[in-house]
Biotite code that builds the C-alpha atoms (Angstrom):
import biotite.structure as struc

atoms = struc.array([
    struc.Atom([106.898, 122.441, 171.239], chain_id="A", res_id=1, res_name="GLY", atom_name="CA", element="C"),
    struc.Atom([106.364, 120.551, 168.148], chain_id="A", res_id=2, res_name="GLN", atom_name="CA", element="C"),
    struc.Atom([103.159, 119.705, 166.327], chain_id="A", res_id=3, res_name="VAL", atom_name="CA", element="C"),
    struc.Atom([102.720, 117.046, 163.683], chain_id="A", res_id=4, res_name="SER", atom_name="CA", element="C"),
    struc.Atom([100.532, 116.876, 160.631], chain_id="A", res_id=5, res_name="GLY", atom_name="CA", element="C"),
    struc.Atom([100.566, 115.535, 157.100], chain_id="A", res_id=6, res_name="ALA", atom_name="CA", element="C"),
    struc.Atom([103.654, 116.278, 154.987], chain_id="A", res_id=7, res_name="PRO", atom_name="CA", element="C"),
    struc.Atom([102.406, 117.436, 151.567], chain_id="A", res_id=8, res_name="VAL", atom_name="CA", element="C"),
    struc.Atom([105.319, 119.275, 149.968], chain_id="A", res_id=9, res_name="SER", atom_name="CA", element="C"),
    struc.Atom([108.938, 118.309, 150.541], chain_id="A", res_id=10, res_name="ARG", atom_name="CA", element="C"),
    struc.Atom([111.664, 120.422, 152.038], chain_id="A", res_id=11, res_name="GLY", atom_name="CA", element="C"),
    struc.Atom([112.705, 121.935, 155.332], chain_id="A", res_id=12, res_name="CYS", atom_name="CA", element="C"),
    struc.Atom([112.906, 125.629, 156.171], chain_id="A", res_id=13, res_name="VAL", atom_name="CA", element="C"),
    struc.Atom([113.668, 127.756, 159.222], chain_id="A", res_id=14, res_name="VAL", atom_name="CA", element="C"),
    struc.Atom([112.020, 131.153, 159.481], chain_id="A", res_id=15, res_name="GLY", atom_name="CA", element="C"),
    struc.Atom([109.709, 133.455, 161.367], chain_id="A", res_id=16, res_name="ARG", atom_name="CA", element="C"),
    struc.Atom([106.114, 132.350, 161.715], chain_id="A", res_id=17, res_name="ALA", atom_name="CA", element="C"),
    struc.Atom([103.283, 134.598, 160.617], chain_id="A", res_id=18, res_name="ARG", atom_name="CA", element="C"),
    struc.Atom([99.950, 133.533, 162.099], chain_id="A", res_id=19, res_name="ILE", atom_name="CA", element="C"),
    struc.Atom([97.170, 134.579, 159.730], chain_id="A", res_id=20, res_name="VAL", atom_name="CA", element="C"),
    struc.Atom([93.655, 133.519, 160.703], chain_id="A", res_id=21, res_name="ARG", atom_name="CA", element="C"),
    struc.Atom([91.796, 135.431, 157.958], chain_id="A", res_id=22, res_name="GLU", atom_name="CA", element="C"),
    struc.Atom([92.735, 136.388, 154.410], chain_id="A", res_id=23, res_name="LEU", atom_name="CA", element="C"),
    struc.Atom([92.474, 140.104, 155.242], chain_id="A", res_id=24, res_name="ALA", atom_name="CA", element="C"),
    struc.Atom([95.420, 139.677, 157.666], chain_id="A", res_id=25, res_name="GLU", atom_name="CA", element="C"),
    struc.Atom([97.646, 138.177, 154.958], chain_id="A", res_id=26, res_name="ALA", atom_name="CA", element="C"),
    struc.Atom([98.739, 141.586, 153.683], chain_id="A", res_id=27, res_name="GLU", atom_name="CA", element="C"),
    struc.Atom([101.031, 141.769, 156.754], chain_id="A", res_id=28, res_name="ALA", atom_name="CA", element="C"),
    struc.Atom([103.121, 138.861, 155.411], chain_id="A", res_id=29, res_name="LEU", atom_name="CA", element="C"),
    struc.Atom([106.806, 139.642, 154.974], chain_id="A", res_id=30, res_name="GLU", atom_name="CA", element="C"),
    struc.Atom([109.049, 137.899, 152.427], chain_id="A", res_id=31, res_name="PRO", atom_name="CA", element="C"),
    struc.Atom([110.531, 134.665, 153.781], chain_id="A", res_id=32, res_name="GLY", atom_name="CA", element="C"),
    struc.Atom([108.024, 134.125, 156.576], chain_id="A", res_id=33, res_name="GLU", atom_name="CA", element="C"),
    struc.Atom([106.329, 130.811, 157.201], chain_id="A", res_id=34, res_name="ILE", atom_name="CA", element="C"),
    struc.Atom([102.578, 131.180, 156.809], chain_id="A", res_id=35, res_name="LEU", atom_name="CA", element="C"),
    struc.Atom([100.606, 129.423, 159.542], chain_id="A", res_id=36, res_name="VAL", atom_name="CA", element="C"),
    struc.Atom([96.878, 129.548, 158.800], chain_id="A", res_id=37, res_name="ALA", atom_name="CA", element="C"),
    struc.Atom([93.719, 127.587, 159.569], chain_id="A", res_id=38, res_name="PRO", atom_name="CA", element="C"),
    struc.Atom([93.315, 126.741, 155.862], chain_id="A", res_id=39, res_name="ILE", atom_name="CA", element="C"),
    struc.Atom([93.908, 128.399, 152.487], chain_id="A", res_id=40, res_name="THR", atom_name="CA", element="C"),
    struc.Atom([91.844, 128.761, 149.344], chain_id="A", res_id=41, res_name="ASP", atom_name="CA", element="C"),
    struc.Atom([92.345, 130.398, 145.958], chain_id="A", res_id=42, res_name="VAL", atom_name="CA", element="C"),
    struc.Atom([92.318, 133.904, 147.480], chain_id="A", res_id=43, res_name="GLY", atom_name="CA", element="C"),
    struc.Atom([95.599, 133.173, 149.279], chain_id="A", res_id=44, res_name="TRP", atom_name="CA", element="C"),
    struc.Atom([97.513, 132.276, 146.106], chain_id="A", res_id=45, res_name="THR", atom_name="CA", element="C"),
    struc.Atom([99.188, 135.691, 145.554], chain_id="A", res_id=46, res_name="PRO", atom_name="CA", element="C"),
    struc.Atom([100.952, 135.337, 148.920], chain_id="A", res_id=47, res_name="TYR", atom_name="CA", element="C"),
    struc.Atom([102.664, 132.066, 148.022], chain_id="A", res_id=48, res_name="PHE", atom_name="CA", element="C"),
    struc.Atom([105.323, 133.990, 146.107], chain_id="A", res_id=49, res_name="SER", atom_name="CA", element="C"),
    struc.Atom([106.333, 135.753, 149.361], chain_id="A", res_id=50, res_name="LEU", atom_name="CA", element="C"),
    struc.Atom([106.418, 132.929, 151.870], chain_id="A", res_id=51, res_name="ILE", atom_name="CA", element="C"),
    struc.Atom([109.118, 130.365, 152.617], chain_id="A", res_id=52, res_name="ALA", atom_name="CA", element="C"),
    struc.Atom([106.710, 127.626, 153.701], chain_id="A", res_id=53, res_name="GLY", atom_name="CA", element="C"),
    struc.Atom([103.113, 126.799, 154.616], chain_id="A", res_id=54, res_name="LEU", atom_name="CA", element="C"),
    struc.Atom([101.526, 125.176, 157.647], chain_id="A", res_id=55, res_name="ALA", atom_name="CA", element="C"),
    struc.Atom([97.748, 124.795, 158.018], chain_id="A", res_id=56, res_name="THR", atom_name="CA", element="C"),
    struc.Atom([95.492, 123.465, 160.747], chain_id="A", res_id=57, res_name="ASP", atom_name="CA", element="C"),
    struc.Atom([93.252, 121.669, 158.241], chain_id="A", res_id=58, res_name="VAL", atom_name="CA", element="C"),
    struc.Atom([93.901, 120.049, 154.893], chain_id="A", res_id=59, res_name="GLY", atom_name="CA", element="C"),
    struc.Atom([95.026, 117.042, 152.902], chain_id="A", res_id=60, res_name="SER", atom_name="CA", element="C"),
    struc.Atom([97.404, 116.248, 150.054], chain_id="A", res_id=61, res_name="ALA", atom_name="CA", element="C"),
    struc.Atom([94.829, 117.563, 147.567], chain_id="A", res_id=62, res_name="VAL", atom_name="CA", element="C"),
    struc.Atom([93.815, 120.717, 149.454], chain_id="A", res_id=63, res_name="SER", atom_name="CA", element="C"),
    struc.Atom([94.465, 124.113, 147.898], chain_id="A", res_id=64, res_name="HIS", atom_name="CA", element="C"),
    struc.Atom([97.487, 124.925, 150.064], chain_id="A", res_id=65, res_name="GLY", atom_name="CA", element="C"),
    struc.Atom([99.148, 121.579, 149.411], chain_id="A", res_id=66, res_name="ALA", atom_name="CA", element="C"),
    struc.Atom([98.727, 121.758, 145.643], chain_id="A", res_id=67, res_name="VAL", atom_name="CA", element="C"),
    struc.Atom([99.914, 125.358, 145.334], chain_id="A", res_id=68, res_name="VAL", atom_name="CA", element="C"),
    struc.Atom([102.841, 124.783, 147.717], chain_id="A", res_id=69, res_name="ALA", atom_name="CA", element="C"),
    struc.Atom([104.042, 121.946, 145.471], chain_id="A", res_id=70, res_name="ARG", atom_name="CA", element="C"),
    struc.Atom([103.670, 124.176, 142.400], chain_id="A", res_id=71, res_name="GLU", atom_name="CA", element="C"),
    struc.Atom([105.797, 126.861, 144.075], chain_id="A", res_id=72, res_name="TYR", atom_name="CA", element="C"),
    struc.Atom([108.296, 124.357, 145.509], chain_id="A", res_id=73, res_name="GLY", atom_name="CA", element="C"),
    struc.Atom([107.506, 125.384, 149.098], chain_id="A", res_id=74, res_name="LEU", atom_name="CA", element="C"),
    struc.Atom([107.743, 123.028, 152.073], chain_id="A", res_id=75, res_name="PRO", atom_name="CA", element="C"),
    struc.Atom([104.260, 122.449, 153.460], chain_id="A", res_id=76, res_name="ALA", atom_name="CA", element="C"),
    struc.Atom([102.525, 120.586, 156.260], chain_id="A", res_id=77, res_name="VAL", atom_name="CA", element="C"),
    struc.Atom([98.751, 120.415, 156.629], chain_id="A", res_id=78, res_name="VAL", atom_name="CA", element="C"),
    struc.Atom([96.313, 119.046, 159.200], chain_id="A", res_id=79, res_name="ASN", atom_name="CA", element="C"),
    struc.Atom([98.334, 120.331, 162.177], chain_id="A", res_id=80, res_name="LEU", atom_name="CA", element="C"),
    struc.Atom([95.030, 120.988, 163.992], chain_id="A", res_id=81, res_name="ARG", atom_name="CA", element="C"),
    struc.Atom([96.611, 123.395, 166.520], chain_id="A", res_id=82, res_name="VAL", atom_name="CA", element="C"),
    struc.Atom([99.332, 125.288, 164.631], chain_id="A", res_id=83, res_name="GLY", atom_name="CA", element="C"),
    struc.Atom([97.586, 128.658, 164.802], chain_id="A", res_id=84, res_name="THR", atom_name="CA", element="C"),
    struc.Atom([97.093, 128.331, 168.557], chain_id="A", res_id=85, res_name="SER", atom_name="CA", element="C"),
    struc.Atom([100.498, 126.887, 169.528], chain_id="A", res_id=86, res_name="ARG", atom_name="CA", element="C"),
    struc.Atom([102.650, 129.426, 167.687], chain_id="A", res_id=87, res_name="PHE", atom_name="CA", element="C"),
    struc.Atom([102.758, 133.206, 167.566], chain_id="A", res_id=88, res_name="GLN", atom_name="CA", element="C"),
    struc.Atom([103.776, 135.648, 164.882], chain_id="A", res_id=89, res_name="THR", atom_name="CA", element="C"),
    struc.Atom([107.515, 136.198, 165.135], chain_id="A", res_id=90, res_name="GLY", atom_name="CA", element="C"),
    struc.Atom([108.362, 132.777, 166.577], chain_id="A", res_id=91, res_name="ASP", atom_name="CA", element="C"),
    struc.Atom([111.445, 131.254, 164.961], chain_id="A", res_id=92, res_name="LEU", atom_name="CA", element="C"),
    struc.Atom([110.215, 127.893, 163.671], chain_id="A", res_id=93, res_name="VAL", atom_name="CA", element="C"),
    struc.Atom([111.356, 124.916, 161.641], chain_id="A", res_id=94, res_name="THR", atom_name="CA", element="C"),
    struc.Atom([108.869, 123.610, 159.098], chain_id="A", res_id=95, res_name="LEU", atom_name="CA", element="C"),
    struc.Atom([109.732, 120.110, 157.917], chain_id="A", res_id=96, res_name="ASP", atom_name="CA", element="C"),
    struc.Atom([107.722, 119.119, 154.861], chain_id="A", res_id=97, res_name="GLY", atom_name="CA", element="C"),
    struc.Atom([109.452, 115.729, 154.772], chain_id="A", res_id=98, res_name="ASP", atom_name="CA", element="C"),
    struc.Atom([108.481, 114.680, 158.311], chain_id="A", res_id=99, res_name="ARG", atom_name="CA", element="C"),
    struc.Atom([105.275, 116.701, 158.660], chain_id="A", res_id=100, res_name="GLY", atom_name="CA", element="C"),
    struc.Atom([106.304, 118.800, 161.646], chain_id="A", res_id=101, res_name="THR", atom_name="CA", element="C"),
    struc.Atom([106.326, 122.410, 162.776], chain_id="A", res_id=102, res_name="LEU", atom_name="CA", element="C"),
    struc.Atom([108.432, 123.224, 165.836], chain_id="A", res_id=103, res_name="LYS", atom_name="CA", element="C"),
    struc.Atom([110.195, 126.062, 167.576], chain_id="A", res_id=104, res_name="HIS", atom_name="CA", element="C"),
    struc.Atom([113.708, 126.370, 166.164], chain_id="A", res_id=105, res_name="ALA", atom_name="CA", element="C"),
])
């Protein structure tokens, strides 16, 4: 499958998904993974230097994740609604911040 949301930071990346539902789980992130989370806030910022891209279930072009992803030059898609339930940690995925999609690679 593929899910669609709002493209908020340009670029396309292929990598392993890391599903993180709570900030406390974020310490398991590995460099180059694609973070898939319900939403992010300021507490997630230190992890943006590790990840290759961001996908969230909720958000808009002015949400925390979208703004920080643009600052870091990371592809990002928000408002996927079901990203954290459709994908699992370790899935090889393609995150397309130009088209607003997250799909199995």
